[in-house]
N, C-alpha and C positions, 0 to 999 in steps of 0.2 A: 892598611889599617887592620886587617884580620891577623897579620903576623905581629905587629908591634903593640896591639891592643890599644892604640891612640884612635879616639873616635874622629871620624871625619868632621862632625859637627863642631868640634874645637877650632877648626880652620875656616869655617863658613862665616860671612859677614853678617847673616841673617840670624845668627844665634842671639844677638842682642834683643831682637824681637821675640824670640822664643822665651828668653828669660823674663822679659816684661809681662808676658802673659802666662807664666808658669802655673799660677794658682788655677787658671781656668783649665789648662790641659790636664793637670793631675787631678782636678776636681771631677773630671768626667769619670774617673775610675773609683775615687775615694769619696764615699758618702758620709756626711754629717760630722766631718773633722776639719771644717775650714781654718780653725785656730792653728791646727797642726801644720796644715799645708802652708799657711802664711808664714809661720815661724821659719820653716824649712826654706821657702822661697827667699826670705830675707837673707839668710845665711848664704845661700848659693850666690845670690847676686852680689853680696859683699865680697865673696871669693873671686868671682869672675870680673868684678870691677877692679881688682888689685888692691882692695882696701884691708883685707886680713893679712895676718903674719904668714909670709910665704913658706915658713917652714912647717907650720901646723896643718893638719888636715882641711879639707875644704869645709867641713862642718862635723861637729859631733853632738849627738843627741841622745837623751834617754827618754823612751816612750813608756808611760805609765798607763794602765788601763785594764778593764776586764778582758776576757777572751773573746775573739770574734768581732772585734770592733774596728780592725783594718790596720793593726801596727805593722804586721809583716807585709800585707799587701801594699802598704805605703812605700815600704823599702823597695819592694819589687817594681812598683810603678816609677819610683824615683830612678832606679837603675836603668829602666827603659828609656825614661825622658833625657838623662843626662849622657848616657853612653850608647844608646841606641838598640840595646838588647837586654833580656832578663839574665843572660849569662854573666852579666857583669855584677850580679849580686852574689857575694860570697857569704854563705850562711854557717854559723856555729852554734850548735846547741850546747849551752854551758852545763848541761846536766852531764856531758861527756867529759867535763873538766872540774868535777867535784873533788877529786883526790889529788894529792900533791904530786904524785908520780905521773899523773897524765898532763900536767901542766906543761912539761917540757915539750910535749908534742907540738906546740904551738910554734915554737922557734927552732925545733930539731933536737934529736937526741944527742947528748954529750959523747964525746970521743970513747971509744970501747963498748958502746951500746948499739944494740941492733937498731937500724935505720938511720945510723950517723950520717951516711953519704946522701940520704934522700931529702934532707932539708926539712923545715918545719911546715906544718899544715896550714899555718897562717902565713908565715913570711914567704914561702915558696909560691903560694898563689898570688900574693900581692906583688911579689917580684915579677911574675909573669903577666899579671893584669893590674898595673899600677892604676889605671883608671877604672875604679870599682866602688861598689857600695858594700862595706863590711858590716855584717848583721851579727850580732852577739845576742842570742835568744835566751830570755830568762837569766839575765846576768846575775841576779841575786843568788843562783845556785853555784856559781863558780867558786873555786878555791881562792882564798885571799891572795895567793901568789899571782893569780891572773890579773888582779888589779894593779900589781906592780908593772906588769907588762903594758897594760893600758895607760898607765900614768906616763910611761915614756913615750908612747904613741901620741898621746894627746898633747904633751909638752914639747917634745923634740921633733915629732913627725917622722920617726924613723926607728927601726929596730935592727940589731945584729943577730943574725942567725947562728946556728951551731958551727957553720963553715967560716964564720968571720965576715960574711957578707953583709953590708948595710943596705936595708931595704926601706925605701922611702914610702911614706903614707900621705904625702903632702897633696897627691891628686885623689885621694880616697875620702868617701864620706863614712863616718863611724856611726853606727846606730845600735844602741842597746835597748832591749825590751825588757820589761819587768811587769810582774803580777802583784807587786807589794800592795798590801792593803786594798784589795779589789772590792771588799765588803763595803768600804766607804763609798766607792763609785757606784755600786749597785744601788745605794740609797738615792742616788741622783739619776737613775735610769729614764725618768721622765722629764729631766731638765733640758731645756734648749735655751737659745738667747732670744726669748720672746718678750721678756719684761725685765724691768730692773730688779725685781725680788728675786728671779730665778737666776740672774747673773750673780747677785750677791750669794746666793745658796751654792752655786758652783764654785765661786771663789772660796767659800769656807770649806767645801770638800777638797779642793786643791790644796789649802793650807794645811788640812789634816794629812794629805799624802805626802806633802813635803816634809812634815814632821816625821813621818814614818820613814821616808828615805833617808833623812839625816841619821836616823838610828842604825840603819843598815849600812850605809856607805861612809867612807872616810871623807872629812872635809876637804883634804887636799885632792881627792878624786873628783868631788862634785865641782869644786872651784874650776876644774880644767874642762868641764862639759860646756858646750856653748848654749844649750837650752834643754830644760827638762819640760817635757810636754805631757799633758794629762789628756787622754782620750775620753770622750763623752760615750755613754751607752746610746744605742740605737733605738729610735721609736718606730712607730708603725709606718708612719709617712715615709721614712728613710728606707724601710724594707721594700716598699714599693719600687723605689729606684734601684735598690740591689737586684731585685728580680729582673728588672729591665737590662741591667749589666750583664747578668748571668745568661739571660735569653739571648742577648747580642752575641755572646760568646759561642753558644750552641748553634745559633743561626750561621755564624761565620764558618763553623766547622761542616755544616751540612751543605755550604755552598759548592764543596767538591763534588757533591752528588747532584747538583744542580736542584736542590730543594730549597723551598722558601717556607718559613714558618709565619703563621698568623694567629697570634695569641688573643683571644678574646678577653674582655675586661672581667667576666665572670670566672674564667680560668685563672687569670692572674690573681683575683682575690682568694681563690682556694689555695693557691700557692703560698700567699702571704699568711693566710689563717693557719697553715700547717707548718709555716716556717718562722713565724714570729715568736721569739722568746728574748726578752731583754736581757736576761742572765747569760745567755750563750751567743748573743750577737748575731752574725750573719751565717754562721756554720749550719744551723738548723734549716736556712733557706736552701743551702745546697743539698742537704739530705732530702729534703721535699722534693726538689727538682729531680733528683736522682730516682726517687721511689714513684712520684706520681707522673713524670713526664718522660725521663730518659728511658727507663726500663720499658714501659709499654711501648713507647715510640720505636725503640730498637727491635722489639718483636714484630711490629708492623712492617718495619723495614726489611728484615729478614724474610718475611712472607711475601715480599714484592708487591705489597698493596700500594706503594706510592712510587710510579715511575719516574725517572729523571725529568725535571721541569715541573713537577707538580706543586702547587700551593697546598700546604697542609694546615688546615684550619683546625685550632685547639680550643674546644669548648668544655664547659663544665657539666658533668651530669652527677647531681648529688655530690658524693665524696671522691669522685674519680674524674679524670680527663678523658675525653673522647676525641679521636682524630678523624677527620674527614678530607678526602682529596677533592680539590677544586680542579677546574680546567687548566691543564698545563700551560705554563707561560712560554711563549715563542721567543727564543733567544737567537737572534740572527747572527750575532758575533761568535757564537760557539762553534767549534769544528766537530763537535761530536753529533752523531744523528739524533734527530728529535723522535721522540716516541709518537705513535699514532694517536691522534686526538679522538677520544671516544664521541660517538654520535649522540 
């Protein structure tokens, strides 16, 4: 499987059950975007059930929304869910393809030019990893010729590189992100699906966004996209869940040192207070975690204040976090020697 890039899950019978509960699995990592997860799950199930056109990609989507709401993270989680690892995500920043002379790098340099024998940056990677999620970030920045390439991918499911080899995209998921008209989405920062009036307001915002999208992209391009998904801004309640996810990642990394984190409610509230910003999404939370938790904790670890097996209790002290070591946890299954338990 590692040589051919064909995921083993494709051959397993229990994949049907995984697809049926796809929303729950992806929803554990993506917060506040249930409608986006549902739309993607339906497209994936259509493909795996054999209903979609076999020539075209598994699914093609345009993600609209402000920064930091999970557009790129959803693509990363989808790659892990479908193909088993995040390396299956092939990401292309369209700011690198704003000029006409850069577009040819996607399919390979023409004969007589430098890099002709190397293949294209897009076609060569997909040829080697046919089962992948291909992410085109900030697609509105791309040169118009890029859309001609995308039209062929979305319609025929294949591209011909500079060496004349046909590269199939029928086993790939195509995702394009855009920040078009994000000012309209910021007005809906406090919206959720709690009442009929809020749903109506969100639908109006979505209609305005679709109007802007039609101004930027050609109709023949939009007609070939399976779904255009508008991401909502995140509220404070959802930030609590994001802190939980980020803390789980940090705790997982510290398991190698046999350390356990215990985050108190007051400490969590401090992280949310410093990290909550509807305009910038979840990214301020990561900065708050680095500044308030990771930086001071790393200094404590380098001073050997927490021996392996310790439980690190994290509490709030005004505008900072303090760390105290609890009694080490006895781990019978570990082969490493345990530290001395203080009296």
